N, C-alpha and C positions, 0 to 999 in steps of 0.2 A: 077820741082824740083825733083831730084833723091832721092831715099830713104836715101842715105848717107847724102846728103845735108839737107834733112828734119830733120834728126837726129841731125845734127850739129846746125841747127837753134833752135830746141827744147831745146838742151843743153844750148845754149846761153841765151835763154829766161828764163830758169830755174835758171841759175847762176845769171842773172841780178836781178830777183825778189827776190831770196833768200838773196842776199847781201843787198838789200834795206830793206827787212822786218825785219831783225834782227834775233837773235838766239832764239831757242826754250827753254823752261824751265819755272820755276815759274815766273820769271820777265816778260816773254812775256804776261802772264795773266794780270799783272799790267799795261803793256803798252796798252793792249786791254781791259780796264776795262768796257767800254760800252757794247761791244758785250758779254763779260763775264757775265754781269748782265742780259742781255736779255736771254742768254742761261740758266742761273740759273732759271729764271722765267718760261721759256718754260718747264723746267724739272719738274715742278709740275705734268706734265703728267706721268713722271717716278715715282714720289712719289705715285700717285694713283695706278700705276702698282705694285709697291713694297708693298704698304699697303694691296692690295688685295691678293697678294701672301702669305703674312705672317699672316693676321688676322684670316684666317679660321682654321689654325692649332690649335690656342688656343681655338677658338669657339668649335671645335670638341671635345676638352677635357673637356668642361664645363658640369656639371651635369644637369642643367636645359635644355640645348640644346639637350642633349642625350635623356632626358625624353620626350621632345616635338617632336623629330623626330622618336622615336621608332626604328623600324627595319632598318631605313635608316642610322643609325649610328652603329648598332650592327652587321649588315651584311657587310663584308669587301668589297664586290663588290659594294653594294649600297653606301658605304662610299666613294669609289673611284669615283663614279659618282657625288656625291655632291661636291667633291673637283675639279675634272677634267672638269666639265661642263664649268667652267670659261675659261679654255684653249681652249675648242672646240669653244666657242663664240669668243675668241680672234683670232683663226685661220680664222674664217669667217670675222672678222674685218680687218685682213691684206689683204684679197682678194679684198675688195672694196676700201681700203684706197688709193691705187695708183691712182685710177680714181678721187677720191675726191681731192687729193693733187695736181694733174695736172690741173684739170678743174677749181676748185674753189680757188686754192692757198693753200700753206702749212698752212698759218695763219688761213684761214676760215675752213679748214679741221680739225684743232685742235679744233676750237670752236664747230663744229658739233659733233665731237666724245665726247667732254666733256658733251654735253647735253644727248647723248646716254647713257653715263656712269651714269649720274644723274638719268635717268629713271630706270636703272637697280637697283640702290641702293634703290630707293623708293619701288620698287617691293619686294626686299628682306626684307624691314622693315615690310611688311605685313605678314611675316612668323609666327608672334605670334598669328595670327588668325587661323581659320580652314584651311587656304591655306597650312600651314605647309611646307612640303618638296617641294611642287609644286612651292611655291613662291621663295624658295631658288634656286631650279633648274632654273626656268625661269629668276629670277633676276640676278643670277650669269652668265647665258648665255649672257644676254643683256649687263651687266657690262663688261663681257669679250670682247664683240664686241668693246666697247669703248676703253678699255685699250690695246687691240691688235692693233687697228688702231693707237692709240697714240704711241705705242711702236716703230712703224716704221716712223711715220711722225715727231715726235720730234727730233730724231737723224738726219733725213734728213734736217729739218729746221736749226738745229744748225750747221750742216756740211756746208750748203750753205751760212750761214751768217759769218762763221768763216774764219779768215785768216789762211793760211797753217801752220804757226808756232805754232798755238794753237788749230788747228782743232781737233786733237786727244783728247786733254784735254776737249774741249767743248762738243764733242760727248760723251766722257767718263763721263761727268757730269750726263748723263742719268743713268748710273749704280750707281753713288753716290746717286742720287735721289731715285733710286729703293731700295738701301740698307737702306737709311734713312727711307723710308716708311715701310720697313720690321722691322727695329728696333723699330720704333714708335708702330707698330701694336703688336709686341710681348709684349712690356711693358704695353701697354694699356690693352691687354688681361690679363696680370698678375694682373693688378690693378682691373679691372672690375670683375674678377673672384670672388672677395670678396663681391660683391653686394648681400646682402641677405644671405651671408654665402657660404661656398664652398660645402656644402652637399645638403640634400634634401630641405633646406629652400632657396636655391639660387633662385633668381627671373629672369624673362625674360630679365630684363634690363642688366644683366651680359653679354649677347651676343648681344642684340639689340644696346646698346650704341656703342661698337666698330664697328659694321656694319654701323651705321648711321653717325658716326663722319667723315667718308670720304667725306661727302657732303661738308664740309667746304673748303678743298683745291680745290675741283672740282668747286665750285662757284667762288672762287678766280681766278682760271685759266680762266673760261668762261668770266669773266668781264675783267681781265687784258690783255688777248690776243688781245682784241680790240685796245689796245694802243701800241702793238708791231709792228715793221716794217714788211713789206713783205720781202721774200727772194729776194735779188738782182738778183740772177740767174733766178728765176721764172719770175720776172718782165721783164728781158731782153728777155727771151724766148717767152714772150707773147706780145712783141712789145712796152713795156712801158720803152723805153730806157732812157729818161731823168730822170725818177723816179728811175730806176735801178742805174744809175751813182750817183745820189744824195744820195740814200740809202747806196751804197757801201762806199762813202766818209764819210758819217755820222758814219757808223759802224767802220771805221778805225780811225776816229778822225783826218782826214786830209782834206785839201781843195780838191775840185774836179779836179783841174789842177795839183795836186802833181804827181810827176813822178811815184810813186808806184801805185796810183789810175789809172793813164793812162795805165800802163802796165797790171795791174790785170783786169781792165775793158776791155781792148783790147782782153785779153785771153778769158774772158767770152763771149764777143760778137763774136769772131771768132769761138768758139766751137758751139755756138748757131746757127750761120749762116751755118756752115758746116752741122749740122744735118738737118736744114730746107731744104737746097738745095739738100742734099742727098735724103730726102723724096720727094721733088719736082721732082727729076729725076726718081725715082723708082715708085712713086705714084702720077703722075701729076693730076689725077682726084680728089685727096684729098688736093690739094694745094691752094684751093680757099679761105680758111680761114673761111668758114661757120661753124655754130655751129655743124651741123651734120657731117661735114668732120673732125672737131676737135675730136668728139666722136669716129669716125671710126679710126682715127689715134692712139687713145689710144690702141685699139686692135692690130693695126699694130706694135706699140711699144712693146707690150707684146710678140707678135710672134717673133719680131726681136731678143729677148733674146736667141733664140734657132737656129738661122740661120747662125752663123759664129763661127769659132773656138775661136777667142778672147772672144766673148760674152759667149760661152759655158764654157770657162775657168772661167769666173767670176761667172756664175751660179753655177758651181760646188764648187767653193771656198766658196760662200755665204751659200749655202744650207748644205754642209758637215760640215762647221765650226759650224753652228747652231745645226746640229745634235749632234756633239760631245759636244757642250756646255751643252745641256740638259742631255746628258748621262754621264756627270760628276757625276750626282746624286744630284746636288745642290737642285733641287726642291723637290726631294723625302725627303730631310732633312727639307726643309722649310715648306712643307705641312704637314709632319707627325712627326715633331721634338719631341713633347711631348711623342708620342707613341714609337718613336725610343729610347728616353732616358729611358723610362720605360723598354724597351727591353734590355737595357744595364745595368739594375740592379738598377736604381734610383727608390726609392719607394715614392709614394705619388704624387698626381696631382700637388700640389703647387711646389714641388721640380723640377719636370719635366718642368713645365712652367718657373721656374726660370732659369734652364739650357738653355731653348729655348731663353730666353731673352738675355743671354750671346752671343748666336749665332748672334743675331741682332747687338750687339755692336761690336763684333770683325770683322764682315763683313763690317760694316760701316767704321771702322777705317782703314781697309785694303784697301779700295777703294781710299783713299786720295793719296798715292804714285803714283798710276796709273794716276790720273788726273794731277798731277804735273809733272810727268817725262815721260809719254808715248811718247811725241813728241821728247824727247831727246834720250831716250834709244831705241825706236822703238817698233813695235808691236810684231815682231817675237821672240826676246829673252824673252819677258815677257810671251807670250803664252806658249812657250816650257818649261820654268822653272816652270810655274804654273801647267802644265800638269803632270810633273814629281812629283812635291810635292803632288798633289792631289792623284795621283795613289798610291804613297807610303803610304799615310794616310789611304786610303781605305783598302789596303792589311793588314796593321797593325791591324785595327779594325776587319777585318775578322778573323785574327789569334787569337785575344783575345776572340772574340765571340765563335769561334770553340772550344777553350780550356775551357771556363768557363760558357757558357750560361746555362748549366743545374744546376749550383750551385752558382748563384750570391750572395746569402746571406753570403756565406763563402769566397767570393772573391770580397769584396766591392772595394778594391784598384784597382783591374783589371777593374772593371766597370767604375770607375772614369778615369782611364787611357784611356779607349776607348772613353769616353766623351771628354777628352782633345784632342784626336786625331781628333775627329769630329770638334772641335773648330779650330784646326790648319788647317784642310782641308778647312774650310770656309775662313780662312785668305788667303790661296793660291788662292782660287777662286776669292775672293774679289779684289785682285790686278791684276788678269790676265784675265781669260776667262769671268768674269763678264763684265768689261768695254770693253775689246779689241775686243771681238766678234762683239759687236754692232758698234764699230768704223769701222771695216773692211767692214761690209755690208752697211754702210752709205757712204763710200767714194770711192768705186771702180767703180761706174757706170757713163756713159755719162749722160748729162742733160736730154735728151728725154726719156731715159730708166730708169733713177734713181728712180722715184716713184715705178715702177714695179719691178725693181731689188731688191730694199729694201723690198718691199712687199713680194717678193718670199723668200728672206732670212728670214724675220720675220715669214712667214707662216711655214717654216721649223722649226723654233724655237717653235712656238706654237703647231704645230701638235705633235712634239716629246715631248713637255711639257705635252700635253694632255695624250699621251701614258704613260709617266712616272707616272703622277698623277693617272692614272687609274689602272696600274698594281702593283704599289708599295705595297699597303696593302697585296695583295695576294702573292707577292714575299717575303715579310718579314715573312709571315706565312708559305709559302711553302719551300723556299730554305734558309731562315734565313741568315747566314753569307755569303752564296753564292751571295747574292745581292751586298755586298760590293766588292767581287771579280770581279763580272761582271762590276760594275762601274769603278773599278780600272784599269782593262785591257782596257776598252773602252777609257778612257781618255788618257792613254799612247799611244794608237793608234792615238788619236787626236793630241797629241804632235808631233808624227812622221809625220802626214799629214801636219801640219804647217811647219815643218822643211824642208820637201822635195818639197812642192808645193806652198807655199806662198811667193810672192815677196814682199820685204819690201817696205812700202808705206809712211814712215815718211817723212815730209818735202815737199811732192809733192802737187801741186795744184790739185783741182778736175779735171781740164782740162788735166793735165799732166798724169792722170791715163790712158788715151787712148794711150799715148806713151808707158807706162809701159806694158800694156796688148796687144799692137800690133794692136789696132783698128784704128789708124790714119796712113795713108800712106802705108797701106798694099798693096793696089793696086795703079797702076800708076795714074788712074783717081782720086782716093781719094787724092793722094799726090798733084796733080795739082790743084784740087779744094781748098785744104787747103792753097797752096801757094798763089792763087789768093785772098782768103779771108784774109790771113795775111797782104797782101799788101793793100787790100781795107780798112781794119779797122785801118791800121797804126801800126800793131803789129811789123812788121819787122823794121820799122823806129824807133819805140819806143825802141826796143832792141839795134839797132845800135847806137842810140843817147844817150842811158842810161849813165848817169855820172858814174854809178858804173862800167860799162864795160871799162871806161877810167881811173880806178884806185882809185875812191873815196871810202872811207870806209863807214860803215853803220851809223856812229854817227849822221849825219845831220837829218835823219828821227827821231831818238830818241829824239834829241834836239827839233825838230819841234813839236812832239807830246807833250813833256813836256811843251813847251811854250804855246800851245793851251789849255792844261789842266789847267795850272795855270791862264790863262786869263779868263776862264769860271766861 
């Protein structure tokens, strides 16, 4: 099959499946209620991630915690370490997460990392003893390993379970869960700050309670994930074909012999076979299926990310997108919000915690439009508009600080104006770079490289997250309003990067990403191998015989789903 013919076939397959699956948008979530519920539960991992991001900012502002930690909260560099050690652990978590997800399954990798998270929380709870800062540092590092790994495995699991018309929304649920965790943590901090009083009478429970409460959703996730399905794509890639087909049909709410299931399953099987046979041709000594060969193939898959131009393009897109996501300054605000609001003229610990609580609410609300409409509007316009909005907010805050930071008591209105601009900045982040950056890195990879590609993107996120958390206290002390100028310019550069280098991915299946990025059919041998596989699995026949290609509209599949739902 010539490249032109291959492209025509890919287009025909895409059109047939898109016509069958129905339109994107809020109603698509209703039609796919089962997979939506599964994704919501898996996103408890995102809730843990968000809660950890937010809870420590309030704890750092609590009187009793500061007394207990001594120099570790009064010295800005030490404070940076207490905060950012979580991100360093998360970076480590992303490094091993790809191996766990591929070898043990996405499902069991979520379970393993939840237990790692729980161990970290328990260690942090011992900080009230003589362990002090050592327990916080060690516990947050181990907790970070858990949330870092979950941050890449949960979006991958949701992406692989989701139909294309709602994939962006279901992956975007990760960000909604993160913002929910942040919001809960801010307001829990605000409430527990009163335990024993807000001054010298405050007790250790004020900061131990919010740290220990995260055990509840972690235990729920550990138990509940046992009842969730495996990823159908992981099942197919590991030779469990009957189970993969059955799981796919169950997730879609359709019978196994339905035309859409036939077509989607054929695409999944064809892509899996293509990658396996490519490995067998290039690495025949690792094609025996033994456990040791499987382990070696994981390193081969990692190395393959850097061996072709199409894969390098994806690597650059994932890592650079996550670089710009972190240098929006969002986590500088989340980690140090009470201190930032004090620096903008708000007086009193309670007032700054209250303003921080508003950050959690507005970010949570702003995430809903992205979840509902990202598959309809596309990733690109959302990211670009968010970048422009955030950049403008940063520059306005910088201008206000430059003008009035030396005399806030006489310019209270200017201080509140700066606070409002921070809230508006959070809105722009909440609907754009918060969810969409994770959607991008979850959906652009081939099956065999997906765990490692997502891990690479997530590792970029967490390493830059660590750097931001570490340097922010010194930046606000050293260059004050220049910090906001830096963040503003960087995120505008991020918007330009997306505009010029990101190809829109809405509506495409995970298998069709290879066509978009030029990984399938680049060479004649690849095109021939793909043609043979398409014929072998019946994909070409499914496309030709599709009733949609002969003029039928999409209504029958909607009617069939409704009929099955009402009969259950």
